[in-house]
N, C-alpha and C positions, 0 to 999 in steps of 0.2 A: 697421709692418706695412701692406702694400698688398694690400687685398682685391680691387681692381679686376680683376687677371688671373684670379682665381678666378671672380668673377661673369661676366666676359666669356666664359670657357670654358663655364660652365653655360648661359649665354644662347646661345652659338654652337651648342652641342649640343642646344639646345631642351629642356633639363631642366625639368620642372614642379617648381618648388621654392618654398618660403617661407623667407626668412631669418628665423631666430628667435634667441633668446638675447641675449647681451651686445652683439654687433655690431649687431643689429637695434635694440636700445635705444639704443646709441651713436649710430647714424646718425639716428634719429628724434627723440631727446629730449635726452640728456645724454652728453657724452663721458666715460663711465666706462671705465677701462682694462680691456681684455679681451685675451686672448692667443690666441684661436681664433675660428673662424667656424662657426656651427651652421646646418645646413640640415634642414628637414623636407621630404622629397621625396614626391611622389605614388607610392604603392606599387602600381605596375603593372609588369609584366615589361618593356614597351617603355620606360617611363621609367627604370627601374633600369638598363637597358642603356645608355641615353643618359647617365645619371649615371656609369656605369663609364667610358664614353668620355671624358667631361669630366675625370674624375679621372686617367685615363691621360695625357691631354693635359697635365695639370698636373704630371706626374712624381710623383704621390702614391705613397706607400709604405704597405703594411699587411701584417699577418700575424696568423694566429690565435695564434701563439706566437712568441717571440723568434727561434727558429731558422727560422721560416717567413717572417720579415719580408723584404720586397723590393718592387720596383716592381709596382704593380697592373696595369701594361701586360702583365706576364708571366702574369697569371691568366686562366683560362678564362672566357669570357662567362657571366654568371649568378652570379658569386661574391658579389655584393651581395644577392642575393635572400633569403637567410635570416638576415640579421643587421643590426644597427645598429652602426656602427663609428666609431672614431676613427682618423684617418690622419694621416700627416705629409705635408707638401709643402714645396717651397722657399720658399713664401710665409708659411705659418703652419699650425698643426694645423687639420684639418677634421673636424667631427663630422657624420655622416649619420644621421638618424632617419627611420624609416618610419612612426612613429605618435607621438602625444602623448596622454598620459592625460587631461588636463583639458580638452581642446579639442574632441574629437569627430572627425568625419570631415574628411579633408584637403580634399575638394571644398567643403564648407561653409565651412571656415576660409579657403580660397582666395577664395571669393566675398566674404568680409568683409575680406580683406587690402587693403593699400594698395600703390600703386606709388611707388617712390622712386628717387632718383638719388644716387649717391655724389658727394662733392666733385670727383672726377675725371671725372664725367659718365656713369658706367655705370649703366644701369637695373637695377632689381631689384624683386622682390615681397617684401613683409615682412608678418609676422604682425601683425594689428591689435591695438590696445591692450587691448580686452576679452579677446581670446583670449590675449594675453601675460600678463595678470593671472591668468586661469584656469589657464594653463600653470604659472605660478609657484606657485599654491596647490595644484596637483596634485603638486608635488615634496615629498619628505620635508622636514620642518620644517628640518632642519640644512642642506639644500641650497638653500633659498629665498634670494633676494637681496632683503633687506628694504628697501634703499634704492629699488630698482626698484618694489617693491610700493607703497611710500609715494608715490612720484612718480606712478605710474599711478593710484592711488586719487584723488590730488589732481586730476589731469588729467580723470579721468572723473567727478569730483564725488561720489565715494563716501566714506562715513565711514571714517576709518582703522580698520582692524580689529586685533585682537590676535593674529593668526595663523590666523583662521578655524577 
């Protein structure tokens, strides 16, 4: 899976995003297999329109139902405004989130985020470790990635918890 073209498109379109989830963890700490890329985007009309352009540039596809599935380039501007979605792309599935329960405001998380570079040299912004841990604990217990939690608690010098 090559995420560089996805990040390049988001950067080219000036999308305000934070890389979250497994790929963020993979690039920052440990190469744990993941099959998609997760973005938390700043939830403003202007930024969502930039995100829509990046997704169209990537030939991403989405639909509310199976019969609606198709290229996002064919959708009217503003289609991303009222939803969080999972799309397909020629590179990998892409998940777009407009909020995260355990982290708080996007702007505050962005201030605490880190700047990284992929092995291929593409720059990105990633959710910081404290926020990644809070994000994991905000998930339903069955959806938490316990290995990520264990590693993050170790890195942050926190005592291992039993699920908070």
